[in-house]
C-alpha positions in Angstrom: -29.7 49.1 -39.4 -26.3 49.4 -37.5 -24.4 49.8 -40.7 -26.1 53.2 -41.3 -25.6 54.5 -37.8 -22.5 56.6 -38.7 -24.1 58.4 -41.6 -27.3 59.0 -39.6 -25.3 60.5 -36.7 -23.3 62.7 -39.1 -26.4 63.9 -40.9 -28.3 64.7 -37.7 -25.3 66.6 -36.3 -25.0 68.6 -39.6 -28.6 69.6 -39.5 -28.4 70.6 -35.8 -25.3 72.7 -36.5 -27.0 74.4 -39.5 -30.0 75.1 -37.4 -28.0 76.7 -34.7 -26.2 78.9 -37.2 -29.4 79.9 -38.9 -31.1 80.8 -35.6 -28.8 83.7 -34.9 -30.7 86.9 -34.3 -31.4 89.2 -37.2 -34.5 90.9 -38.7 -37.7 91.9 -36.9 -39.1 89.9 -34.0 -41.9 88.5 -36.2 -39.6 87.4 -39.0 -37.2 85.8 -36.5 -40.1 83.9 -34.8 -41.4 82.6 -38.1 -37.9 81.6 -39.2 -37.2 79.9 -35.9 -40.5 77.9 -36.0 -40.0 76.9 -39.6 -36.4 75.9 -39.0 -37.4 73.7 -36.0 -40.1 72.0 -38.0 -37.7 71.3 -40.9 -35.0 70.1 -38.4 -37.5 67.7 -36.8 -38.6 66.5 -40.3 -35.0 66.0 -41.4 -34.1 64.0 -38.3 -37.2 61.9 -38.6 -36.4 61.2 -42.3 -32.9 60.2 -41.4 -34.0 57.9 -38.7 -36.9 56.4 -40.7 -35.9 56.7 -44.4 -38.7 54.4 -45.6 -41.2 57.2 -44.7 -39.8 59.4 -47.5 -40.3 56.6 -50.0 -43.8 56.1 -48.8 -44.5 59.8 -49.0 -43.0 60.0 -52.5 -45.2 57.2 -53.7 -48.3 58.8 -52.1 -47.7 62.0 -54.1 -46.9 60.2 -57.3 -43.1 60.4 -57.3 -41.2 57.2 -57.9 -38.5 57.4 -55.2 -37.9 59.3 -52.0 -34.6 60.6 -53.3 -36.4 62.2 -56.3 -38.9 63.8 -53.9 -36.1 65.2 -51.8 -34.4 66.6 -54.9 -37.6 68.4 -56.0 -38.0 69.8 -52.5 -34.4 71.0 -52.5 -34.8 72.6 -55.9 -37.9 74.5 -54.6 -35.9 75.7 -51.5 -32.9 76.7 -53.7 -35.0 78.8 -56.1 -36.9 80.4 -53.2 -33.6 81.3 -51.5 -32.2 82.7 -54.8 -35.2 84.9 -55.3 -35.1 86.1 -51.7 -31.4 86.9 -52.1 -32.0 88.9 -55.3 -34.8 90.9 -53.7 -32.6 91.7 -50.7 -29.7 92.7 -52.9 -31.9 95.1 -54.9 -33.1 96.7 -51.7 -29.5 97.0 -50.5 -28.4 98.6 -53.8 -31.3 101.1 -53.6 -30.2 102.0 -50.0 -26.6 102.4 -51.0 -27.6 104.7 -53.9 -29.8 106.8 -51.6 -27.1 107.1 -49.1 -24.5 108.1 -51.7 -26.9 110.8 -53.0 -27.4 112.2 -49.6 -23.7 112.3 -48.9 -23.0 114.0 -52.2 -25.7 116.6 -51.5 -24.4 117.3 -48.0 -20.7 117.4 -48.9 -20.4 118.8 -52.4 -16.8 118.9 -53.7 -16.4 121.6 -56.3 -13.4 121.4 -58.6 -10.6 124.0 -58.1 -10.8 126.8 -60.6 -8.0 126.6 -63.2 -6.9 129.7 -65.1 
């Protein structure tokens, strides 16, 4: 039990730091509230799993996965793919906004080439 105390403290500190960074304001109030609640639930679950690692093994066996580490790997893969898809969607929206802004600037400030004789 005491031989794992250092890694447990480090992992809990890392999760708390990540939570504080991710809870910075941004987006609409509803989106921010949902993100904050979800983050707090995940933070509590992560700390619980660090303190009581046998629970993850029991949960993994209950859902038909051999080991808790495999279950965590599958969960992280799902989160990674969801994050990648969200990032792609946001990037497309930003690209569309930039294109629209560039078009509006071009229409408002046309630059005609100098006539050459």
